[in-house]
N, C-alpha and C positions, 0 to 999 in steps of 0.2 A: 621407525615406521617405514622408511624407504626400503629396508631390506626384507620386510614381510611380504609374503605372497599377496597378489591382488585380491584373491578370494577372501583372505583373512582380513585385509583392509576393509572390504565391504561388510564383513560380519561385525567388525568393530564399529564401523560407521552406523550400521543398523541398530546394534545393541545400545550404544551410547546415545543415539538420537532418540530412541524410544524412551530410555530412562530419563534423559533431561527434558524431553517434551512433556512427558506425563507428570514430572515433578513440577514444571512450570504451570501445567494445567491444574494440578492439585492446588496450587496457590493462586489460582484464578487469573493468571497472566493471559490476556487475550492473544490470539494467534500463537499460542504456545507450541503447537505442533508444526509451525513454520519456523519460529525463532530458535527452538531447540536444535533441529537438524542443521540450520544455518550456522549456528555457533559451533556445533560439533564438526561440521565440514570445514570451517575456517581453521579450527585448531589442528585438524588432521592434515590439511594441505600445508600448513606452516610447519608441521612436523615431518614433512617429506612424503606424504601419501601420493600415490600415482594413479588415482581414480578420478573419473569425471562423469558427468551426466550428459547423455546425448542431447543435442539441440532439439531433436524430434520429440523426445520425451518431455522436455521443458515446454515446447509449444503445445503439446497435448494437455499438459497440466494447466496451462494458462486458459485453455478452452473450458476445462472443467470449472475453473475459478470464475470465468465469465458466466457460466450457467448458474453458479451459486449466487453471484451478485444479483442476477436478474430476478431471482426468487424474492428479493426484497423490494422490487420495483412494482408499481401498480398504477392504474389510471388516477388514483387519488392524489398522486404526486403532482399531476398537472393542476388540479384544483387548488392545491396548497400554493403552488408557485404563482398562479393567477391572482388569488385573493390577497396575497401578501407580497406582491411583486416588488414594491418599492424597497422595503427593508431587505428583501432577498437580493436584489440587484446591487444595492449599496454595500451589503456585506460581502458579496461576491467580488465587487470591484476593489474594495479595500484589501481583501485577501490576496487577490492577484497582484495588486501593486506592492503589497508587503513582501510576497514571495519573490517578485522580480527585484525589489530593492535588496532583499536578503541575498539573492544569488549574485547580484552585482557587488555587494560588499564582500562576499566570500571571495570573489575573484580579485577584488581590489586590494584586500588585505591578507591574501594567502597566495600560495603557489598553484592553486587549482586552475585548470584551463576553463575558458568561458562556458562551453556547453555543459561541462560537468557540474560547475557551480549552479547553473541555471536549473538543470533537471534535478539535481540533488536537493535544491531548496523548494521545489514545486510541491505544494500540498495536493493530495489526491490519492488515487490508488497506487500504492507503492510499486506493485508489479507492473502496472501500465507505465508508470514513470520510467522504470528501469528498462522496460521493453522498448519504449520510444527513444530513450537516451542513446541507445546503440545506433539507431537509424539516423541520428543527427550528430554523430561524431563525438559523443561523450564517452568517458570511460565508465562502462556499466558497473564495474566492481566498486568504484568510488561512489557512484550514484546509489548503488545498493547499500553501501556502508552508511551513507548519509540518511537515506530514507528509513532504514530499519533502526538506526540509532534514534531517530526521532520517534519511531513507533514505540521503542522501548521506554522512552521518557513519557510519552502520552499514555501508554497502556499500563504502566505500573501503578501500584497502590498509591504512591505519592501524588499521582495526578488524578486518575479516575475516581479512586475511593475518597480523596479529599474533596473533590467537586461534588460527589454524591452526598457526602456528609453535610456540606454547606447547603446544597439544594433541597435535601429531603429531611435533614435533621436526624438521620439514622443511616445505618448501613444499607447499601443498595440491595435490591431484591436478589434472592438466590436464583441462579439460572436453573431452568428445569433439567431433569436428568436426560442425558443424551442417549438416544436409541441407536447404537452403533450398527446393528445389522437388522434393519427393518425388512419386511417382506417386499420382494422386488416384483415388478410387473412390467407391462409393455412401456410404461413411462420411462423406465430406466433404459430400455433399449433405445427409445427416442432420444433420451439425453445423450447417450453415446453417439448417436447419429448426428445430432445437431452439433455436438462438440467436434466431431471429426470433420464434418463439412465446413464448419466455421474456421477451424484451424487450417485446413488445406487452402480454402479460398483466401483467408487473411494473409497467408504466406505467399501464395502465388500472385495475388493482386498487389503485394507490397504495401498493404495498408499499415500505417504505424499502429502497433499494438493490435493488429487485426485479429490474431488468434484469440485474443481476449474479448475484443469489442464485438465482433460479428456474432459469436454465440450469445453474448449478453443481450444484444439488440434482438436477435431472432427469438430467444427464449422469452424476453419481455413482451414481444409482439404476440407470440402464441398465447401467453398467459392473459394478456390484456383483452384479446379477442375471444377468449374462452375456448380456443381451439384445442389447447393441450397444456397441461401443467407438468413440467418435467420433474424428474426425481433424481436428486443428488444425495445419495446416502452418506452418512457421516464417515464411513470407512473409506469411501472413494475420495471425499474431500480431504481427509487426513493424509492419504497417499499423495494427492496433488500438492498439498502444503509441504509435505516432507521433501518431495522431489524438487519443488521450487526452492526450498531452503537449501538443499544440498547443492543445487545448481549455482546459487549465489555464493555460498560459502566456499565451494571448491574452485571458484574462479579467482580467488584472491591469491596473491603472491607476497613474498616478503617485502618486495619493493613497494607494492600498493599499500600494505599495512603501514610501512614506515612513512609513506607520504600522508596517509590518513592520520597517523599519530602526530605528524608535524603540523597539520592543520586542525587538529582536534579542538583547540581553544576557540578558533573561529567557528567551527561547526556547532559547538555547544552554545556559543553566543547567538548563532542564527536560530537554533532550536528554541532557546529560551525566549528570544524576541518574538518568534511566531506564536509560541504558546501564550505569552502575556497578551499579545494583540488579540488573539482569538478569545481569551478570557474576557477582555474588555468589551469586545463586540458581543459576546454572549450576554454580558450584563446589560448592554444597551438593548438587545433584542427583548429581554424580559420586561423592559420599560415600554417597548413599542408594541409587543405582541403578547397574547395570552399564553405564554409558554413558561415552564419552570426553568431554573438555571441549568439543571443537568441536561435537559433537552436542548437548550440553546448552546451549551458548551459542546455537546456531541455534534450538533449541527455545524458548528464552526471549527471543530477540532482539526488540527493538521495531521492527525494520525493515520489517515488513509481510509478509503471507502470500506475495504474488507474488515479492517480492524474495528472501525467505528460500528459497523453492522453487528459484529460479535458482541461488543460492549452493550450496544443498545438492546440487543435481543435479551440480555440478562438484567435489564433495568426497567423500572417503571417510567418510561419516557414515551413521548409522541414519536414513534418510529417513522411514521409517514413524513413528518416534518424533517426529521433528521436525515432520512434517505433522500428527500427532495433536495435539500441544501447540498449534501455531499455529492449526489449524482450530477447536479447542475455544475458544481465546481469542477468535477472530474472532466466533464465534456468541455467546459470553458478552458481548462488547462490544456486539453488535447488540441483545442483550436488555436490558442494563442501561444502555447508553449514553444513551438518551433521559431516563431518570430521573436519571442523573448530571448531564446537561446542565441539566435543570430545577432540580436542587438547587443547582448552582453559580450559575445565573442568579439564583435567589431570594436566596441569601446575598450575592451581589455587589450586588444591588439594595438590600438592607438596609444593607450596608456603605456604599454611596454615599449613601443617605439619611441615615444617622447622621453621615457626614462633612459633608454639606451643612448639617445642623442645627447641627453644632459650629462 
Protein backbone atom coordinates (compact mmCIF):
# COMPACT_ATOMS: atom_id res chain seq x y z
CA UNK A 1 0.00 0.00 0.00
CA UNK A 2 2.84 2.41 0.83
CA UNK A 3 4.29 2.11 -2.69
CA UNK A 4 1.02 3.08 -4.39
CA UNK A 5 0.53 6.67 -5.61
CA UNK A 6 -1.42 8.88 -3.23
CA UNK A 7 -4.28 9.39 -5.71
CA UNK A 8 -4.68 5.62 -6.01
CA UNK A 9 -4.76 5.27 -2.23
CA UNK A 10 -7.60 7.82 -2.15
CA UNK A 11 -9.51 5.88 -4.81
CA UNK A 12 -9.13 2.64 -2.86
CA UNK A 13 -10.21 4.39 0.34
CA UNK A 14 -13.32 5.82 -1.34
CA UNK A 15 -14.33 2.61 -3.14
CA UNK A 16 -13.85 0.32 -0.14
CA UNK A 17 -15.56 2.78 2.23
CA UNK A 18 -18.59 3.04 -0.02
CA UNK A 19 -18.82 -0.72 -0.34
CA UNK A 20 -18.45 -1.49 3.37
CA UNK A 21 -20.62 1.42 4.46
CA UNK A 22 -23.55 0.42 2.28
CA UNK A 23 -23.15 -3.25 3.22
CA UNK A 24 -23.39 -2.32 6.90
CA UNK A 25 -26.35 -0.07 6.10
CA UNK A 26 -28.04 -2.89 4.20
CA UNK A 27 -27.89 -4.97 7.39
CA UNK A 28 -29.31 -2.02 9.38
CA UNK A 29 -26.16 -1.26 11.38
CA UNK A 30 -26.67 2.29 12.73
CA UNK A 31 -24.01 4.87 11.83
CA UNK A 32 -22.91 2.50 9.06
CA UNK A 33 -21.66 5.33 6.86
CA UNK A 34 -19.34 6.40 9.67
CA UNK A 35 -18.19 3.02 10.93
CA UNK A 36 -17.46 1.64 7.45
CA UNK A 37 -15.07 4.45 6.43
CA UNK A 38 -13.44 4.38 9.85
CA UNK A 39 -12.67 0.66 9.62
CA UNK A 40 -11.38 1.00 6.03
CA UNK A 41 -9.18 3.93 7.05
CA UNK A 42 -7.79 1.91 9.95
CA UNK A 43 -6.93 -1.05 7.73
CA UNK A 44 -5.33 1.16 5.11
CA UNK A 45 -3.14 3.15 7.49
CA UNK A 46 -1.95 -0.08 9.12
CA UNK A 47 -1.12 -1.31 5.62
CA UNK A 48 1.16 1.68 5.04
CA UNK A 49 -1.17 4.25 3.44
CA UNK A 50 0.19 7.83 3.41
CA UNK A 51 -3.06 9.81 3.32
CA UNK A 52 -4.75 11.97 5.96
CA UNK A 53 -7.79 14.18 6.46
CA UNK A 54 -7.20 17.90 6.95
CA UNK A 55 -8.17 19.17 10.44
CA UNK A 56 -10.22 21.93 8.77
CA UNK A 57 -12.32 19.34 6.96
CA UNK A 58 -12.85 17.43 10.22
CA UNK A 59 -13.99 20.61 11.98
CA UNK A 60 -16.43 21.40 9.18
CA UNK A 61 -17.91 17.92 9.36
CA UNK A 62 -18.37 18.26 13.12
CA UNK A 63 -20.37 21.42 12.48
CA UNK A 64 -22.64 19.57 10.02
CA UNK A 65 -23.10 16.82 12.62
CA UNK A 66 -24.12 19.46 15.18
CA UNK A 67 -26.79 20.76 12.80
CA UNK A 68 -28.11 17.23 12.34
CA UNK A 69 -28.35 16.56 16.09
CA UNK A 70 -30.14 19.88 16.64
CA UNK A 71 -32.90 18.70 14.33
CA UNK A 72 -33.92 16.14 16.96
CA UNK A 73 -34.15 18.76 19.73
CA UNK A 74 -37.35 20.66 20.45
CA UNK A 75 -39.02 22.65 23.27
CA UNK A 76 -40.92 19.48 24.22
CA UNK A 77 -37.66 18.17 25.66
CA UNK A 78 -37.84 20.76 28.46
CA UNK A 79 -41.34 19.68 29.49
CA UNK A 80 -40.23 16.05 29.58
CA UNK A 81 -37.30 16.89 31.85
CA UNK A 82 -39.41 19.03 34.18
CA UNK A 83 -42.32 16.62 34.58
CA UNK A 84 -40.10 13.57 35.23
CA UNK A 85 -37.14 15.37 36.81
CA UNK A 86 -36.46 12.98 39.70
CA UNK A 87 -36.01 9.73 37.71
CA UNK A 88 -34.13 11.71 35.05
CA UNK A 89 -31.68 13.20 37.55
CA UNK A 90 -31.17 9.90 39.35
CA UNK A 91 -30.54 8.06 36.09
CA UNK A 92 -28.14 10.77 34.96
CA UNK A 93 -26.23 10.70 38.27
CA UNK A 94 -25.89 6.91 38.25
CA UNK A 95 -24.66 6.95 34.64
CA UNK A 96 -22.06 9.63 35.36
CA UNK A 97 -20.83 7.79 38.45
CA UNK A 98 -20.70 4.53 36.52
CA UNK A 99 -18.73 6.06 33.65
CA UNK A 100 -16.31 7.67 36.11
CA UNK A 101 -15.83 4.38 37.93
CA UNK A 102 -15.41 2.59 34.60
CA UNK A 103 -12.72 5.07 33.55
CA UNK A 104 -10.92 4.76 36.88
CA UNK A 105 -10.97 0.96 36.71
CA UNK A 106 -9.65 1.08 33.14
CA UNK A 107 -6.68 3.15 34.33
CA UNK A 108 -6.27 1.08 37.48
CA UNK A 109 -6.12 -2.28 35.72
CA UNK A 110 -4.57 -1.35 32.38
CA UNK A 111 -1.76 0.71 30.90
CA UNK A 112 -4.09 3.47 29.69
CA UNK A 113 -3.21 7.02 30.82
CA UNK A 114 -5.76 8.76 33.05
CA UNK A 115 -7.40 11.25 30.64
CA UNK A 116 -7.65 8.61 27.91
CA UNK A 117 -9.47 6.17 30.19
CA UNK A 118 -11.81 8.88 31.47
CA UNK A 119 -12.90 10.19 28.06
CA UNK A 120 -12.97 6.74 26.48
CA UNK A 121 -15.41 5.52 29.12
CA UNK A 122 -17.66 8.61 28.95
CA UNK A 123 -21.10 7.90 27.44
CA UNK A 124 -22.45 10.62 25.20
CA UNK A 125 -21.83 11.88 21.70
CA UNK A 126 -18.77 9.94 20.55
CA UNK A 127 -17.61 12.74 18.27
CA UNK A 128 -17.88 15.27 21.10
CA UNK A 129 -16.01 12.97 23.47
CA UNK A 130 -13.18 12.50 20.99
CA UNK A 131 -13.06 16.21 20.18
CA UNK A 132 -12.86 17.21 23.85
CA UNK A 133 -10.40 14.45 24.71
CA UNK A 134 -7.65 16.07 22.69
CA UNK A 135 -8.17 19.37 24.52
CA UNK A 136 -7.53 17.70 27.87
CA UNK A 137 -4.43 15.66 27.11
CA UNK A 138 -5.98 12.34 26.11
CA UNK A 139 -4.90 10.22 23.14
CA UNK A 140 -7.75 10.85 20.71
CA UNK A 141 -6.97 7.70 18.74
CA UNK A 142 -7.46 5.44 21.77
CA UNK A 143 -10.52 7.41 22.87
CA UNK A 144 -12.00 6.99 19.38
CA UNK A 145 -11.19 3.28 19.48
CA UNK A 146 -12.99 2.89 22.82
CA UNK A 147 -15.97 5.07 21.91
CA UNK A 148 -16.71 3.40 18.59
CA UNK A 149 -16.02 -0.07 19.91
CA UNK A 150 -18.83 0.59 22.37
CA UNK A 151 -21.02 1.91 19.54
CA UNK A 152 -20.45 -1.30 17.62
CA UNK A 153 -21.63 -3.34 20.58
CA UNK A 154 -24.66 -1.18 21.33
CA UNK A 155 -25.71 -0.75 17.70
CA UNK A 156 -25.50 -4.32 16.46
CA UNK A 157 -28.41 -6.72 16.21
CA UNK A 158 -27.33 -8.56 19.36
CA UNK A 159 -28.06 -5.39 21.35
CA UNK A 160 -30.69 -3.19 19.65
CA UNK A 161 -32.70 -6.00 18.00
CA UNK A 162 -32.70 -8.11 21.17
CA UNK A 163 -34.00 -5.21 23.24
CA UNK A 164 -36.63 -4.40 20.59
CA UNK A 165 -37.80 -8.03 20.64
CA UNK A 166 -38.15 -8.02 24.43
CA UNK A 167 -39.86 -4.62 24.51
CA UNK A 168 -42.24 -5.02 21.58
CA UNK A 169 -42.54 -8.76 21.15
CA UNK A 170 -41.71 -8.36 17.46
CA UNK A 171 -39.10 -6.96 15.15
CA UNK A 172 -38.58 -3.22 15.34
CA UNK A 173 -40.32 -1.01 12.84
CA UNK A 174 -38.70 -0.72 9.44
CA UNK A 175 -36.99 2.62 8.89
CA UNK A 176 -38.59 4.82 6.24
CA UNK A 177 -36.91 5.06 2.85
CA UNK A 178 -34.12 7.63 2.77
CA UNK A 179 -34.42 10.52 0.32
CA UNK A 180 -30.79 11.04 -0.58
CA UNK A 181 -31.18 14.07 -2.88
CA UNK A 182 -34.15 16.20 -1.76
CA UNK A 183 -34.90 19.56 -3.42
CA UNK A 184 -32.66 22.23 -1.90
CA UNK A 185 -33.72 25.76 -0.97
CA UNK A 186 -32.49 28.70 1.07
CA UNK A 187 -32.61 26.58 4.23
CA UNK A 188 -29.67 24.60 2.89
CA UNK A 189 -27.69 27.81 2.34
CA UNK A 190 -28.55 28.85 5.90
CA UNK A 191 -27.38 25.47 7.17
CA UNK A 192 -23.99 25.91 5.53
CA UNK A 193 -23.78 29.42 6.97
CA UNK A 194 -24.61 28.34 10.53
CA UNK A 195 -22.16 25.43 10.28
CA UNK A 196 -19.37 27.64 8.94
CA UNK A 197 -19.83 30.39 11.55
CA UNK A 198 -20.16 27.88 14.38
CA UNK A 199 -17.06 25.98 13.30
CA UNK A 200 -14.96 29.15 13.00
CA UNK A 201 -16.12 30.63 16.32
CA UNK A 202 -15.84 27.32 18.16
CA UNK A 203 -12.25 26.96 17.01
CA UNK A 204 -11.18 30.55 17.60
CA UNK A 205 -12.84 30.79 21.02
CA UNK A 206 -11.20 27.49 22.02
CA UNK A 207 -14.50 26.06 23.24
CA UNK A 208 -14.20 22.30 23.88
CA UNK A 209 -16.07 20.59 21.02
CA UNK A 210 -17.14 24.10 19.97
CA UNK A 211 -17.38 23.31 16.23
CA UNK A 212 -20.02 20.72 17.12
CA UNK A 213 -21.75 22.45 20.04
CA UNK A 214 -22.16 25.98 18.67
CA UNK A 215 -24.00 24.95 15.47
CA UNK A 216 -26.09 22.54 17.53
CA UNK A 217 -27.16 25.24 19.99
CA UNK A 218 -27.70 27.84 17.25
CA UNK A 219 -29.77 25.48 15.11
CA UNK A 220 -31.86 24.32 18.09
CA UNK A 221 -32.53 27.95 19.07
CA UNK A 222 -33.58 28.93 15.54
CA UNK A 223 -35.88 25.91 15.34
CA UNK A 224 -37.40 26.41 18.81
CA UNK A 225 -38.18 30.09 18.18
CA UNK A 226 -39.70 29.36 14.78
CA UNK A 227 -37.14 31.59 13.08
CA UNK A 228 -35.73 28.99 10.73
CA UNK A 229 -35.54 25.24 10.26
CA UNK A 230 -32.24 24.25 8.73
CA UNK A 231 -31.88 21.60 6.02
CA UNK A 232 -29.30 18.81 6.31
CA UNK A 233 -29.73 16.51 3.28
CA UNK A 234 -28.75 12.89 3.61
CA UNK A 235 -25.92 13.12 1.08
CA UNK A 236 -24.28 15.92 3.06
CA UNK A 237 -24.66 13.99 6.31
CA UNK A 238 -23.19 10.89 4.66
CA UNK A 239 -20.16 12.91 3.50
CA UNK A 240 -19.69 14.32 7.00
CA UNK A 241 -19.89 10.86 8.56
CA UNK A 242 -17.43 9.48 6.03
CA UNK A 243 -14.85 12.22 6.59
CA UNK A 244 -15.18 11.92 10.37
CA UNK A 245 -14.73 8.16 10.09
CA UNK A 246 -11.70 8.56 7.82
CA UNK A 247 -10.22 11.14 10.16
CA UNK A 248 -10.44 8.77 13.10
CA UNK A 249 -9.32 5.67 11.22
CA UNK A 250 -6.34 7.31 9.53
CA UNK A 251 -5.04 8.64 12.86
CA UNK A 252 -4.22 5.15 14.13
CA UNK A 253 -0.71 3.71 14.10
CA UNK A 254 0.60 0.23 14.71
CA UNK A 255 1.73 1.26 18.19
CA UNK A 256 -1.74 2.57 19.09
CA UNK A 257 -3.45 -0.58 17.83
CA UNK A 258 -1.04 -2.78 19.77
CA UNK A 259 -1.73 -0.78 22.92
CA UNK A 260 -5.48 -1.01 22.27
CA UNK A 261 -5.26 -4.79 21.79
CA UNK A 262 -3.23 -5.04 24.98
CA UNK A 263 -6.03 -3.40 26.93
CA UNK A 264 -8.90 -4.92 24.91
CA UNK A 265 -10.13 -7.23 27.71
CA UNK A 266 -10.43 -4.28 30.08
CA UNK A 267 -12.21 -2.23 27.41
CA UNK A 268 -14.68 -5.03 26.73
CA UNK A 269 -15.33 -5.44 30.47
CA UNK A 270 -15.98 -1.70 30.73
CA UNK A 271 -18.41 -1.76 27.79
CA UNK A 272 -20.27 -4.81 29.13
CA UNK A 273 -20.55 -3.24 32.57
CA UNK A 274 -22.01 0.02 31.22
CA UNK A 275 -24.46 -1.83 28.97
CA UNK A 276 -25.69 -4.01 31.82
CA UNK A 277 -26.08 -1.01 34.11
CA UNK A 278 -28.01 0.92 31.46
CA UNK A 279 -30.25 -2.10 30.90
CA UNK A 280 -30.97 -2.28 34.63
CA UNK A 281 -31.77 1.45 34.78
CA UNK A 282 -34.03 1.10 31.74
CA UNK A 283 -36.00 -1.64 33.49
CA UNK A 284 -36.37 0.57 36.58
CA UNK A 285 -37.55 3.50 34.45
CA UNK A 286 -40.37 1.33 33.04
CA UNK A 287 -41.52 0.76 36.63
CA UNK A 288 -41.43 4.47 37.49
CA UNK A 289 -42.58 6.10 34.24
CA UNK A 290 -45.11 5.25 31.51
CA UNK A 291 -42.48 4.28 28.93
CA UNK A 292 -41.78 0.98 27.20
CA UNK A 293 -38.54 -0.92 27.63
CA UNK A 294 -37.11 -0.04 24.21
CA UNK A 295 -37.70 3.68 24.83
CA UNK A 296 -36.11 3.43 28.26
CA UNK A 297 -33.14 1.46 26.96
CA UNK A 298 -32.44 3.92 24.15
CA UNK A 299 -32.78 6.80 26.63
CA UNK A 300 -30.11 5.29 28.89
CA UNK A 301 -28.02 3.57 26.22
CA UNK A 302 -24.27 4.39 26.26
CA UNK A 303 -24.11 4.27 22.47
CA UNK A 304 -23.87 8.01 21.86
CA UNK A 305 -26.35 10.74 20.96
CA UNK A 306 -26.00 10.47 17.19
CA UNK A 307 -26.20 6.68 17.08
CA UNK A 308 -29.16 6.52 19.45
CA UNK A 309 -30.95 9.15 17.36
CA UNK A 310 -30.55 6.96 14.27
CA UNK A 311 -31.87 3.87 16.07
CA UNK A 312 -34.77 5.80 17.63
CA UNK A 313 -35.77 7.28 14.27
CA UNK A 314 -36.40 3.78 12.91
CA UNK A 315 -38.24 2.45 15.95
CA UNK A 316 -41.65 2.99 17.51
CA UNK A 317 -40.39 4.78 20.59
CA UNK A 318 -40.93 8.06 22.42
CA UNK A 319 -38.21 10.01 20.61
CA UNK A 320 -38.78 13.13 22.73
CA UNK A 321 -38.01 11.25 25.94
CA UNK A 322 -35.03 9.48 24.37
CA UNK A 323 -33.45 12.67 23.07
CA UNK A 324 -34.19 14.53 26.31
CA UNK A 325 -32.25 11.97 28.33
CA UNK A 326 -29.43 11.66 25.83
CA UNK A 327 -29.04 15.43 25.38
CA UNK A 328 -29.02 16.09 29.11
CA UNK A 329 -26.37 13.42 29.61
CA UNK A 330 -24.24 14.85 26.82
CA UNK A 331 -24.27 18.34 28.35
CA UNK A 332 -23.62 16.91 31.81
CA UNK A 333 -20.61 14.99 30.49
CA UNK A 334 -19.32 18.14 28.81
CA UNK A 335 -19.56 19.95 32.15
CA UNK A 336 -18.16 17.33 34.52
CA UNK A 337 -15.93 15.47 32.06
CA UNK A 338 -12.84 17.68 32.49
CA UNK A 339 -13.00 17.47 36.30
CA UNK A 340 -13.53 13.71 36.11
CA UNK A 341 -10.54 13.31 33.79
CA UNK A 342 -8.32 15.39 36.09
CA UNK A 343 -9.40 13.37 39.13
CA UNK A 344 -8.69 10.06 37.41
CA UNK A 345 -5.33 11.38 36.19
CA UNK A 346 -4.31 12.53 39.67
CA UNK A 347 -5.31 9.30 41.36
CA UNK A 348 -3.59 7.23 38.68
CA UNK A 349 -0.40 9.26 39.11
CA UNK A 350 -0.47 8.69 42.87
CA UNK A 351 -1.10 4.98 42.33
CA UNK A 352 1.81 4.70 39.91
CA UNK A 353 4.08 6.65 42.25
CA UNK A 354 3.23 4.40 45.19
CA UNK A 355 3.82 1.31 43.06
CA UNK A 356 7.22 2.60 41.96
CA UNK A 357 8.24 3.28 45.58
CA UNK A 358 7.08 -0.20 46.55
